[in-house]
C-alpha positions in Angstrom: -0.6 0.3 0.0 1.1 3.9 -0.8 2.1 5.8 1.8 -0.1 8.4 0.3 -2.9 6.0 0.5 -6.1 6.7 3.2 -6.2 4.4 6.3 -9.4 2.6 5.1 -12.3 3.7 7.4 -13.0 0.6 8.5 -9.5 -0.2 9.8 -9.8 3.3 11.6 -13.6 2.9 13.2 -11.5 -0.4 14.8 -8.5 1.4 16.3 -10.7 3.8 18.1 -12.7 1.2 19.7 -9.8 -1.7 20.0 -8.4 1.2 21.9 -11.8 3.3 23.7 -13.9 1.0 23.8 -17.9 1.8 24.3 -20.0 2.4 26.9 -22.9 0.3 27.4 -26.0 0.4 30.2 -26.4 0.4 33.9 -29.1 -1.5 34.9 -28.5 -5.2 36.7 -29.7 -7.8 34.4 -32.9 -10.1 36.3 -32.6 -12.4 33.5 -30.9 -14.4 30.9 -29.6 -12.7 28.1 -30.2 -14.7 25.0 -27.5 -15.5 22.5 -27.7 -16.9 19.9 -23.9 -19.0 17.8 -22.7 -20.5 14.7 -20.5 -22.0 14.3 -16.8 -22.4 14.0 -15.7 -24.9 11.7 -12.4 -23.3 10.3 -9.4 -21.6 11.5 -7.5 -20.7 8.7 -9.7 -19.2 6.1 -10.5 -21.7 3.5 -8.9 -24.3 4.6 -9.7 -27.3 6.1 -6.5 -27.9 8.1 -6.9 -28.5 11.7 -3.6 -29.2 13.3 -1.1 -26.0 13.5 2.4 -26.7 15.4 1.5 -28.2 18.8 -2.1 -27.3 19.0 -5.2 -29.1 17.5 -8.3 -26.5 16.6 -11.1 -28.3 17.7 -14.1 -25.3 16.3 -15.6 -22.4 17.8 -18.8 -20.1 18.5 -19.5 -16.4 17.2 -21.9 -15.2 19.4 -24.2 -12.7 19.8 -27.0 -11.3 22.2 -29.6 -8.3 22.1 -28.2 -7.6 25.0 -25.8 -5.3 24.8 -23.9 -6.2 27.8 -22.8 -9.6 26.6 -19.6 -8.6 25.1 -16.2 -6.9 26.0 -15.5 -9.6 27.1 -12.1 -9.2 28.3 -11.6 -12.1 30.7 -12.6 -15.4 31.1 -12.3 -18.3 33.9 -14.2 -21.8 33.9 -15.2 -23.3 36.9 -14.0 -27.2 37.7 -16.8 -28.3 35.3 -15.0 -27.2 32.2 -18.6 -25.6 31.7 -19.4 -23.6 34.1 -17.3 -19.9 33.2 -17.3 -16.6 34.7 -16.8 -13.6 32.7 -15.6 -9.9 32.9 -16.2 -7.4 29.9 -13.6 -3.7 30.0 -17.4 -2.2 30.4 -17.8 -3.2 33.9 -19.8 -6.0 33.5 -19.6 -9.9 35.0 -20.5 -12.3 32.2 -21.9 -15.9 33.5 -23.4 -19.0 31.6 -22.1 -22.2 30.8 -20.6 -23.4 26.8 -23.0 -26.3 24.9 -21.3 -29.1 22.7 -23.0 -31.1 20.9 -23.2 -34.7 20.2 -19.4 -34.9 18.5 -18.3 -33.1 21.3 -17.7 -29.4 19.6 -18.3 -26.1 20.9 -22.3 -25.3 20.2 -23.9 -22.2 22.0 -23.3 -20.6 24.7 -26.5 -21.3 28.1 -27.4 -19.3 30.7 -26.0 -16.6 30.0 -26.6 -13.0 32.9 -24.7 -9.5 32.7 -24.4 -7.9 35.8 -22.6 -4.7 36.4 -19.6 -4.7 38.9 -19.8 -2.6 41.8 -16.7 -1.0 42.7 -15.4 -0.1 46.8 -18.1 2.5 47.2 -20.5 0.0 46.2 -21.2 1.9 43.5 -22.3 -0.1 39.9 -20.0 1.3 36.9 -19.8 4.7 37.9 -17.8 4.7 34.1 -15.4 3.2 31.8 -12.0 4.5 33.1 -13.4 3.5 36.7 -14.5 -0.2 36.3 -12.6 -1.1 32.8 -11.3 -4.6 34.0 -8.9 -6.5 31.6 -7.7 -9.8 33.9 -10.0 -12.2 36.1 -8.5 -14.9 38.4 -10.6 -17.1 40.3 -9.5 -19.4 43.2 -10.9 -20.5 46.7 -13.2 -18.3 48.1 -12.0 -15.2 45.2 -13.1 -13.8 42.2 -9.6 -11.8 41.4 -10.4 -8.4 39.1 -7.4 -6.8 37.4 -8.4 -3.3 36.4 -6.8 -0.3 34.1 -7.7 3.6 34.0 -7.7 3.8 37.9 -5.2 0.3 38.1 -5.7 -1.4 41.2 -6.3 -5.4 41.5 -9.8 -6.2 43.4 -10.6 -9.4 45.3 -13.9 -10.7 45.3 -16.0 -12.8 47.6 -16.9 -15.9 45.9 -20.5 -16.6 45.0 -21.6 -13.8 45.6 -19.6 -10.9 43.1 -22.1 -10.3 41.6 -24.1 -8.6 44.9 -20.9 -7.7 46.5 -18.3 -4.6 46.8 -14.8 -5.7 46.6 -13.3 -7.5 50.4 -10.0 -5.9 49.5 -7.3 -4.6 47.4 -4.1 -6.2 46.7 -0.2 -4.7 46.2 -0.1 -5.5 42.6 3.7 -4.4 44.2 4.6 -3.2 40.7 5.0 0.9 40.9 1.9 2.5 39.8 4.3 5.1 37.6 5.3 2.6 35.5 1.6 1.8 34.7 0.2 3.2 30.9 -2.9 4.5 31.0 -4.3 2.1 28.0 -2.1 -1.3 28.7 -1.4 -1.4 32.8 -2.3 -4.6 34.9 -3.9 -6.7 31.9 -3.4 -10.2 33.1 -4.1 -11.8 36.0 -4.1 -15.7 36.8 -3.5 -17.7 39.8 -0.5 -20.0 39.7 -0.4 -23.8 40.4 -0.1 -24.4 44.5 1.9 -27.1 43.9 4.3 -25.3 41.4 8.0 -23.2 43.1 5.1 -20.3 42.9 2.7 -22.0 45.1 -0.4 -20.4 44.3 0.9 -16.6 44.4 -0.9 -15.1 42.7 0.8 -13.4 39.6 0.1 -10.1 37.0 1.1 -9.1 33.6 1.1 -5.9 32.6 -0.5 -5.4 28.5 1.9 -2.2 26.9 4.1 -1.3 30.5 7.7 -1.0 29.8 11.5 -0.6 31.3 13.5 1.2 29.5 14.8 -1.9 27.9 11.3 -2.5 26.3 10.2 -5.4 28.5 6.4 -5.9 30.3 6.7 -5.2 33.5 4.7 -8.3 36.0 5.0 -8.9 39.2 4.5 -12.1 41.7 2.4 -10.7 44.8 2.7 -12.7 46.5 4.6 -15.7 49.1 7.9 -16.7 48.7 8.7 -15.4 45.5 7.1 -12.0 46.0 8.5 -9.6 43.6 8.9 -8.0 40.2 10.1 -9.5 37.2 9.8 -9.3 33.1 8.5 -10.3 30.6 9.8 -10.1 26.8 8.1 -8.2 25.1 7.9 -8.5 20.5 6.6 -5.9 19.0 3.8 -5.9 18.2 2.2 -8.2 20.4 1.1 -6.8 23.5 0.6 -9.6 26.3 -3.8 -10.0 26.6 -4.3 -12.7 29.4 -2.7 -16.0 30.5 -3.3 -19.3 32.3 -0.9 -21.5 34.0 -0.7 -25.1 31.9 -0.9 -28.5 34.5 2.6 -28.9 34.3 2.7 -26.0 36.0 4.3 -23.4 32.4 2.1 -19.9 31.8 1.1 -20.0 29.1 0.0 -16.4 27.2 -2.1 -15.1 24.9 -1.0 -11.9 22.8 -2.5 -9.6 20.5 -0.8 -7.2 17.7 -2.8 -4.5 15.6 -1.7 -2.0 13.2 -3.5 -0.3 10.2 -2.1 -2.0 7.6 -2.5 -5.8 8.5 -5.1 -5.7 10.8 -5.2 -7.2 13.8 -3.2 -10.8 15.1 -2.5 -13.1 17.3 -0.2 -15.5 19.4 0.0 -18.2 21.8 3.8 -17.9 24.5 4.8 -20.5 26.3 7.2 -19.6 29.6 8.4 -22.1 31.7 7.0 -21.9 35.1 10.4 -22.8 36.8 12.1 -19.5 35.2 9.4 -17.1 36.9 10.9 -15.4 40.4 12.1 -11.7 41.0 14.5 -10.5 39.2 13.8 -12.7 35.6 13.4 -11.6 32.3 12.0 -14.6 30.9 10.9 -15.9 27.3 9.4 -19.0 25.2 8.3 -20.6 22.5 6.0 -19.0 20.0 2.8 -21.8 19.9 0.7 -20.1 17.8 0.9 -17.5 15.7 -2.3 -16.2 13.3 -3.4 -13.2 11.7 -6.1 -11.8 9.3 -6.4 -14.8 7.1 -7.2 -17.1 10.4 -10.4 -17.1 12.3 -10.0 -14.5 14.8 -10.3 -10.9 15.7 -10.0 -8.9 19.0 -8.1 -11.3 21.2 -8.3 -11.4 24.6 -9.2 -13.7 27.2 -8.1 -17.6 27.2 -8.3 -20.1 29.6 -7.2 -23.3 29.9 -9.5 -27.1 31.0 -9.7 -30.6 31.4 -11.5 -31.7 27.8 -13.6 -35.0 28.4 -10.8 -37.0 27.2 -8.5 -35.8 29.7 -6.5 -33.6 27.2 -5.0 -30.0 28.0 -8.2 -27.6 26.1 -7.2 -23.8 25.2 -10.0 -21.4 25.4 -9.5 -18.2 23.5 -12.1 -15.3 23.9 -12.1 -11.6 21.6 -13.2 -8.6 22.7 -14.9 -7.4 19.9 -16.1 -4.2 21.8 -19.5 -4.2 21.9 -19.3 -2.8 17.9 -20.9 -4.7 15.1 -17.7 -4.2 13.0 -16.3 -7.1 15.1 -17.4 -10.3 16.4 -17.2 -12.3 20.2 -15.5 -15.6 18.9 -15.3 -18.6 21.5 -12.3 -20.9 19.7 -11.0 -24.4 20.8 -7.5 -26.6 21.2 -6.4 -29.1 22.0 -2.8 -29.3 23.5 -1.0 -32.9 21.3 2.4 -32.7 22.9 
C-alpha cells in the first residue's frame, strides 16, 4: 500500500474501538440474556487444516446477543466442571454462563448467560468506564480477583457472591504505579499452581507498560517469590491474558494491531520455573495468526481439561460492543 493512500475507514473505526471501548447500559441484568451462536469450523480461512504446530483446532462459536452487555469480554475463567464460566468485560460487567457442546463434543453455543454490572469499593455500580475497566480475572477458593486499568488496581471479590458485592480488599500489585500506562496496565491476572514453586500465588502482567529496555512489567504478588520480574516484549504484540498449564508452564495470549495488516494473535509458553523476582522471561511461540485466520481482538484465555482428559486451550475475543467485530470462542487441544 502506498504511503499516501488513505487509511480505510473500517480500520480507523476498529482502532478507535479497540483502544477506547464503548459505553453500555447501567441497569443490572435480572434475567438470562438471549444468545445466538454460529459454529466456527475452520481456523485458517478457506482451509480444513486442523493441526497447527502443537495445537489441534477443535472448533468454536461466533456468538451475538441483543443484550449489549454481553460482549466486550476481556477475561474468562472456567469452573472445575469445564462448562460453567465467569467473565469480565471492559465495560465493567460480570458475565456468567455455560458453554454447550454438540454430540461430537464440539462447541455449539452458550446457555444461562447473565450480565451484571460490577460494584466498586464504595458500593457504586459502573459509574464510568475509566473506573471499572476490568481487564483480567482469576478465580481461586472463595475469591474472584479482577485487575483494572484506567484506575490501576487489583480487587478481590467474594466467590460466590461477587455479582452482588463490593470488593472485600485490594491487592498490592507490587509494580510501581507510575510505571503503568493508562491504556496498557494490568491486563493479566492469574493464579499459579499450588504445587509449583510459586505456591498458588497471584501473578500479574502488564499489557504495554515497559521498562527502559522495552520489557513488560510483571510481578508475583504473594509468597516467598513475591517481587517484580519482566516479560520480553516482541513488537507489535501485547500481552492480553494468561493461564498456567497443568505442568506449571505459563501460557500467554498476545494481540497485535496495525492499520496495514489488521489484528493478529499468538500464544507463547513461558517455563514456570523461570518466573522469579528479577528474572526476564521469554518462551516458545506455539501459535501465531493474522487476518487470514478466524480471529478478532483476542483478549481472553483459559485452560480446561477436556472430556477425554486432554489439555484444552480456550480463547475469547473482545468485540468492544461493536458491530464491526465479533465475539469468538475458539478451542484447541494441546498435543504435546
